[in-house]
C-alpha positions in Angstrom: 97.8 107.7 80.1 100.3 104.6 80.4 103.4 105.4 82.3 106.9 103.5 81.8 110.4 104.1 83.3 111.5 104.9 80.1 108.8 108.1 79.8 109.6 109.8 82.8 109.6 113.6 81.6 108.9 116.9 83.8 105.4 117.5 81.8 104.5 113.8 82.9 101.7 114.5 85.8 102.1 111.0 87.5 105.0 108.3 87.0 106.4 105.3 88.6 110.1 106.5 89.4 111.3 103.2 90.8 109.9 99.9 92.2 111.5 97.8 94.9 110.9 95.3 97.5 109.9 97.9 100.2 107.7 100.1 98.1 107.4 102.3 95.4 108.4 105.7 94.4 106.1 108.1 92.6 106.4 111.4 91.3 103.1 113.3 91.3 102.7 116.8 90.2 106.3 117.5 90.2 106.5 115.9 94.1 108.3 112.8 94.6 106.8 110.2 97.7 107.9 106.9 98.5 105.1 104.6 99.3 105.8 101.6 101.7 103.9 98.2 100.9 102.9 98.7 104.7 100.6 101.4 103.2 99.5 99.6 100.1 99.9 96.0 100.4 97.6 95.2 97.6 100.5 96.6 95.3 103.2 94.3 96.9 102.4 91.2 94.6 101.0 93.2 91.3 102.7 92.8 87.9 105.2 95.2 87.3 103.1 96.4 84.0 100.1 97.2 86.2 102.0 99.0 88.9 103.4 101.2 85.8 99.8 102.0 84.1 99.4 104.8 86.7 97.4 108.0 85.8 95.7 111.1 87.2 92.1 110.6 88.6 90.9 114.4 88.5 93.3 116.6 90.1 93.3 115.4 93.6 93.9 111.5 93.0 95.7 109.0 91.4 94.8 105.7 89.7 96.0 102.4 88.8 92.9 101.0 86.4 94.6 97.8 86.1 94.5 97.0 89.8 91.6 99.3 90.6 93.3 101.1 93.0 92.8 104.9 93.3 94.8 107.3 95.8 94.2 110.7 97.0 97.3 113.0 96.6 96.6 114.3 100.0 97.2 110.8 101.3 100.8 111.0 100.0 101.5 114.4 101.2 100.0 113.6 104.8 99.9 110.0 105.2 99.5 110.7 109.1 96.2 111.6 108.2 94.9 108.3 106.5 95.4 105.3 108.4 95.2 102.2 106.7 91.7 100.9 107.9 91.3 98.7 105.1 91.8 94.8 106.2 91.5 92.0 104.1 88.5 89.8 104.1 89.1 85.8 105.2 87.1 84.8 102.2 89.6 86.8 99.8 92.1 83.6 100.7 89.7 81.0 99.7 90.0 78.9 96.2 86.7 79.2 95.0 
């Protein structure tokens, strides 16, 4: 299911409500969550089209297939239980 800002209806399970310089506002299963780029740094420089392409991944997670990013819904509900542990590898910055 491709989601865009013009198609945010109450029947949509997941959608992007807003993108700004601080993060992304999501609507997931009728609940709204603001997710800061501090929590999802890989989204900060992602193309808007890819960020808008969000979908449910089962009944416990959402995914951005274009970005190969998945988030558990519980991590949105209780971010304190999910500290950011992923760190970028220095090789990610090498121009090969």
